[in-house]
C-alpha positions as CSV (number, residue, x, y, z in Angstrom):
1,M,32.1,166.9,20.5
2,N,32.9,167.0,24.0
3,N,36.1,168.6,25.7
4,R,37.6,165.1,25.8
5,E,37.2,164.6,22.3
6,A,38.4,168.1,21.5
7,C,41.4,167.7,22.9
8,I,42.4,164.3,21.0
9,V,41.6,166.3,17.8
10,L,43.9,169.2,18.5
11,N,46.6,166.9,19.5
12,M,46.0,164.9,15.8
13,L,46.3,168.1,14.0
14,S,50.1,168.9,13.2
15,G,51.1,172.5,14.3
16,I,49.1,172.7,17.6
17,G,51.0,172.3,20.6
18,Y,50.3,173.3,24.4
19,A,51.1,176.9,23.8
20,K,48.4,177.3,20.9
21,Y,46.0,175.1,22.7
22,K,46.2,177.4,25.7
23,A,45.5,180.5,23.7
24,L,42.4,178.7,22.0
25,V,41.0,178.0,25.4
26,T,41.8,181.2,27.1
27,E,39.8,182.6,24.3
28,F,37.1,180.3,24.2
29,D,36.9,178.8,27.6
30,E,36.5,175.2,26.5
31,P,38.2,173.0,23.9
32,S,35.0,172.0,22.4
33,R,34.2,175.4,21.6
34,V,36.8,175.8,19.2
35,F,35.5,174.0,16.6
36,S,32.1,176.1,16.4
37,V,33.4,179.5,15.7
38,V,34.3,181.2,12.4
39,K,37.9,181.6,10.9
40,S,37.9,185.3,11.9
41,D,37.4,184.4,15.6
42,L,40.5,181.9,15.5
43,T,42.9,184.0,13.5
44,R,42.5,187.2,15.8
45,I,44.2,184.8,18.5
46,K,48.2,185.3,18.7
47,G,49.9,182.4,17.1
48,I,46.8,181.1,15.1
49,S,47.7,181.6,11.4
50,D,45.4,181.2,8.7
51,T,46.7,177.7,8.0
52,I,46.0,176.6,11.5
53,A,42.8,178.0,11.5
54,D,41.7,176.1,8.5
55,K,43.0,173.2,9.9
56,I,40.9,173.3,12.8
57,L,37.7,174.3,10.8
58,N,38.3,171.5,8.5
59,Y,39.6,168.8,10.8
60,K,37.1,166.1,9.4
61,E,39.1,166.0,6.3
62,L,42.5,165.7,8.1
63,V,41.9,163.4,11.2
64,D,39.4,160.6,11.8
65,L,38.4,160.7,15.4
66,D,36.2,157.7,15.4
67,N,38.7,155.6,14.0
68,E,41.6,156.8,16.7
69,L,39.1,156.1,19.3
70,L,38.0,152.5,18.0
71,R,41.8,151.5,17.6
72,A,42.7,152.7,20.8
73,E,39.7,150.8,22.4
74,R,40.7,147.5,20.6
75,G,44.5,148.0,21.3
76,G,43.5,148.2,25.3
77,V,44.7,151.8,25.3
78,Q,43.6,154.6,27.5
79,I,43.6,158.1,26.5
80,L,43.9,160.6,29.0
81,T,43.3,164.2,28.2
82,L,43.9,167.7,29.7
83,A,40.1,167.6,30.1
84,D,39.9,164.6,32.2
85,E,40.4,164.4,36.0
86,E,42.5,161.2,35.7
87,Y,45.2,163.1,33.6
88,P,48.5,162.9,35.7
89,E,49.1,165.9,37.8
90,E,52.9,165.3,37.3
91,L,52.4,166.3,33.6
92,R,49.7,168.9,34.2
93,N,51.7,171.1,36.4
94,I,54.7,171.2,33.8
95,Y,55.2,174.1,31.5
96,D,54.2,172.4,28.2
97,P,52.1,169.3,29.3
98,P,50.9,167.0,26.3
99,L,47.2,167.4,25.4
100,C,46.9,163.7,25.7
101,L,48.6,160.7,26.9
102,Y,48.0,157.2,25.3
103,V,48.6,154.5,27.8
104,R,48.9,150.9,27.4
105,G,49.2,149.0,30.7
106,K,48.3,150.4,34.1
107,L,49.7,153.8,34.9
108,P,51.3,153.9,38.3
109,A,50.5,156.5,41.0
110,F,53.6,158.7,40.9
111,K,54.0,159.7,44.8
112,R,57.5,160.7,45.1
113,N,58.4,157.1,44.2
114,A,59.9,157.4,40.6
115,V,63.4,157.7,39.0
116,A,64.2,158.2,35.4
117,I,67.4,156.0,34.5
118,V,68.5,157.5,31.1
119,G,71.8,157.2,29.1
120,S,73.5,156.3,26.0
121,R,72.1,154.4,23.1
122,K,75.9,153.0,22.6
123,M,76.4,151.7,26.1
124,S,79.6,150.0,27.4
125,M,79.8,147.0,29.4
126,Y,80.5,149.2,32.1
127,G,77.3,151.3,31.5
128,E,75.2,148.2,31.3
129,R,76.5,146.9,34.4
130,M,75.8,150.2,36.3
131,T,72.4,150.4,34.7
132,K,71.5,147.0,35.9
133,A,72.5,148.1,39.5
134,F,70.7,151.0,39.7
135,A,67.7,149.7,38.3
136,Q,67.6,146.5,40.6
137,D,68.2,148.5,43.6
138,A,65.6,151.1,42.7
139,V,63.1,148.0,42.4
140,N,64.3,146.9,45.7
141,Q,63.7,150.1,47.4
142,G,60.3,150.3,46.0
143,F,60.7,152.9,43.3
144,I,59.0,152.9,39.8
145,V,61.7,153.2,36.9
146,V,60.9,155.5,34.1
147,S,62.9,155.5,30.6
148,G,62.6,155.8,26.8
149,L,62.5,152.0,25.6
150,A,65.4,153.1,23.1
151,F,68.7,151.0,22.7
152,G,71.3,150.9,25.2
153,V,70.7,152.4,28.8
154,D,67.2,152.6,28.4
155,Y,66.6,148.9,27.2
156,A,68.9,147.8,30.0
157,A,67.0,149.7,32.7
158,H,63.7,148.5,31.8
159,K,64.8,145.1,31.4
160,A,66.6,144.8,34.8
161,V,63.5,145.9,36.4
162,V,61.0,143.6,34.6
163,D,63.5,140.7,35.5
164,S,63.3,142.0,39.3
165,D,59.6,141.9,39.0
166,G,59.5,145.8,39.3
167,I,57.2,148.3,37.6
168,T,58.4,150.5,34.8
169,V,57.0,153.0,32.6
170,A,58.4,153.3,28.9
171,V,57.9,156.7,27.4
172,L,57.7,156.5,23.5
173,G,59.0,159.0,20.8
174,G,56.1,157.9,18.7
175,G,52.5,156.3,18.5
176,L,52.0,153.3,20.5
177,T,51.5,151.2,17.2
178,Q,55.0,152.7,16.2
179,I,57.3,151.0,18.9
180,H,60.7,151.8,18.0
181,P,63.1,149.9,17.8
182,R,60.7,147.1,16.8
183,E,63.2,144.5,18.4
184,H,62.0,146.0,21.8
185,I,58.2,145.1,21.2
186,P,58.7,142.0,23.3
187,L,60.1,144.1,26.3
188,A,57.2,146.5,25.9
189,R,54.9,143.5,26.3
190,E,56.8,142.5,29.3
191,I,56.5,145.8,30.9
192,I,53.0,145.7,30.6
193,Q,52.6,142.1,31.9
194,K,54.4,143.2,34.9
195,G,52.0,145.9,36.1
196,G,53.6,148.9,34.3
197,A,53.0,150.7,31.3
198,V,54.0,151.8,28.0
199,I,52.8,155.6,27.1
200,S,52.9,158.0,24.3
201,E,51.4,161.9,23.8
202,F,51.2,161.0,19.9
203,P,48.4,159.8,18.2
204,M,48.4,155.9,17.6
205,D,49.8,155.9,14.3
206,F,52.3,158.9,14.9
207,P,55.7,158.1,13.2
208,V,58.7,158.0,15.0
209,S,61.1,161.0,13.7
210,R,64.3,162.9,15.1
211,T,62.1,165.5,16.1
212,S,59.6,163.7,17.9
213,F,62.0,161.8,20.2
214,P,63.1,164.9,22.3
215,R,59.6,165.8,22.9
216,R,59.4,162.8,25.2
217,N,62.4,163.9,27.6
218,R,60.1,166.2,29.5
219,I,57.6,163.6,30.4
220,V,60.3,161.3,31.6
221,S,61.7,163.8,33.9
222,A,58.2,165.1,34.9
223,L,57.0,161.5,36.0
224,S,60.1,161.2,38.1
225,D,61.4,162.5,41.2
226,A,65.0,162.3,40.0
227,V,66.8,161.6,36.9
228,I,69.9,159.2,36.9
229,V,72.3,159.6,33.8
230,I,74.5,156.7,32.8
231,E,76.9,157.4,30.2
232,A,75.8,160.2,27.8
233,G,77.6,162.1,25.1
234,L,77.8,165.7,25.2
235,D,75.2,166.1,22.3
236,S,72.8,163.2,23.6
237,G,69.5,162.9,24.3
238,A,70.2,161.8,27.9
239,L,72.0,165.2,28.5
240,I,68.7,167.1,27.3
241,T,66.6,165.1,29.5
242,A,68.8,165.8,32.4
243,N,68.7,169.7,31.7
244,V,64.7,169.6,31.4
245,A,64.8,167.7,34.6
246,L,66.6,170.9,36.0
247,E,64.2,173.0,34.3
248,Q,61.5,171.2,36.3
249,G,63.2,171.4,39.5
250,K,64.0,167.8,39.5
251,E,67.2,166.5,41.2
252,V,69.7,165.0,38.8
253,F,72.4,162.5,39.3
254,A,75.3,161.7,36.9
255,V,77.3,158.2,37.1
256,P,81.0,158.8,36.4
257,G,82.7,156.8,33.7
258,N,86.1,156.4,32.3
259,A,87.9,159.5,31.6
260,D,88.6,158.3,27.8
261,N,85.0,157.0,27.1
262,P,83.0,159.8,24.9
263,Q,79.8,158.3,26.3
264,A,81.0,159.6,29.8
265,R,81.6,163.2,28.9
266,G,78.1,164.4,29.5
267,C,78.0,162.9,32.9
268,H,81.3,164.2,33.7
269,K,80.2,167.8,32.4
270,L,77.0,167.5,34.6
271,I,79.0,166.8,37.6
272,R,81.9,169.5,36.8
273,E,79.0,172.2,36.4
274,S,77.5,170.9,39.5
275,S,74.4,170.6,37.6
276,A,74.2,167.1,38.7
277,S,75.3,165.0,42.2
278,L,77.8,162.3,41.5
279,A,76.3,158.9,42.3
280,E,78.0,155.6,42.5
281,N,75.2,153.7,43.7
282,F,71.6,154.1,44.2
283,S,72.1,154.4,48.0
284,Q,73.7,157.9,47.4
285,V,70.4,158.9,45.3
286,L,68.3,158.0,48.3
287,E,70.6,160.0,50.7
288,V,69.8,163.1,48.7
289,L,65.9,162.3,48.1
290,D,65.2,161.4,51.7
291,G,67.0,164.4,52.8
292,G,65.0,166.7,50.6
293,L,68.2,168.3,49.3
294,F,66.4,169.4,46.0
295,H,68.3,172.6,44.7
296,E,67.9,174.9,41.8
297,I,70.6,175.2,39.1
298,E,71.8,178.4,37.8
299,F,74.2,178.5,34.8
300,A,77.6,179.9,35.6
301,E,78.0,183.7,34.5
302,E,80.7,183.0,32.4
303,P,81.5,185.5,29.8
304,L,80.5,184.2,26.0
305,Q,83.9,184.2,24.3
306,T,83.9,185.6,20.7
307,F,81.1,184.3,18.9
308,Q,82.4,183.1,15.8
309,A,80.0,183.7,12.8
310,E,77.4,181.5,14.3
311,S,79.3,178.7,12.8
312,C,78.7,176.4,15.8
313,L,74.9,177.1,16.0
314,S,72.6,174.8,14.4
315,E,69.9,176.3,12.0
316,D,67.4,176.3,14.9
317,E,69.6,177.9,17.2
318,K,70.3,180.7,14.8
319,I,66.7,181.4,14.5
320,I,66.3,181.7,18.3
321,V,69.6,184.0,18.6
322,E,68.2,186.2,15.8
323,L,64.7,186.5,17.5
324,L,66.6,187.4,20.8
325,Q,68.5,190.2,19.2
326,N,65.2,192.2,19.4
327,G,65.0,191.8,23.0
328,E,64.0,189.3,25.8
329,K,61.2,186.6,24.9
330,T,59.2,183.8,27.1
331,M,59.2,180.4,25.9
332,D,55.6,181.0,24.7
333,D,56.7,184.0,22.7
334,L,59.5,181.8,21.1
335,A,57.1,178.9,20.4
336,I,54.7,181.0,18.5
337,E,57.4,182.6,16.5
338,T,59.4,179.8,15.7
339,N,56.6,177.3,15.3
340,M,58.6,174.7,16.7
341,E,57.2,172.0,18.7
342,S,58.0,172.6,22.6
343,G,60.0,169.4,23.2
344,K,62.5,170.7,20.1
345,L,62.3,174.4,21.3
346,L,63.1,173.4,24.9
347,G,65.8,171.3,23.9
348,T,67.4,173.9,21.7
349,L,67.2,176.4,24.2
350,M,69.1,174.1,26.6
351,K,71.9,173.9,24.2
352,L,72.4,177.5,23.8
353,E,72.3,177.8,27.8
354,M,75.0,175.0,27.5
355,K,77.3,176.9,25.0
356,F,76.7,180.1,27.1
357,V,74.9,181.9,24.3
358,I,71.6,182.7,26.1
359,L,70.6,183.1,29.8
360,K,67.2,182.2,31.6
361,N,65.9,185.1,33.3
362,P,64.3,184.5,36.9
363,D,60.9,185.2,35.3
364,R,61.8,182.1,32.9
365,S,62.2,184.7,29.9
366,Y,65.3,184.2,28.0
367,R,68.0,186.7,26.6
368,L,71.4,186.8,24.9
369,R,74.3,186.9,27.2
């Protein structure tokens, strides 16, 4: 097994994300060597449990590498891994890069010429109008548009780009044979036919789930120079994408909406907290990007009001709060101790920051307020 194949196998084994991959490669130098050691060599590594070690050593019983490679080849899918030189640097340089990137179509060169357009699945007529305007203007200015192929704003953005003969990239929340919603398969074909790409970090048949969707957000923002949010609820995936973008040092823009529209509250929150620049049109996006006015966002040092019995927290948020009661922890620490997938973990941390429960330190560790 070569290093490329090793990355694909590790990516197909559940419970192994970048944190564990990094720990393994640090110990054994190359991904391929992971499969030629004994169990005790694996379990002495922090984060590698008996269960994970057994999965690695018995991978042939759990995944079919030959079939995965054959299906990808037959489907015209290129698999890029961390062991490949062709792997996009925009992803390699983020905190938790995907081990693999499955690409159908042509992945464009991202050279400060891409924007993400994201927003609510419950798009209003106003939201649709603004999405089309931003997407068409982005194409006219030579930009690639990245989004998630979901209902609402995602669909409208991709469709406006292909109708304008532009290039767009759709990042999926499942494998390339599991396009969701199924109604968007024709649009996925159009994207590819027009010179764009449909991509995923997941194996070919990986099913879409509520936990897999948030993971794609970091890829959407990483491939983009800026993220434009058009209609987003306070607990929406689009808002998580915006916060991930800020984490990655990207510029974020929010389009203002009607004050009585629940789907505008996320955008208004970003603007009110100065996390995003207000954008009424794409020209205002260009003004900031051309001026190089990228900035880092620090969450307001507002005192956390009486924290009432953790009733406002999800189970995942409670787990993190309990761990942080023992002291500061890095994201790697939390990934290992919670066993959460990186995308889910990052989204949970973002929500806790927005609730003023935790703070991120300059060294990227986290602590309770």
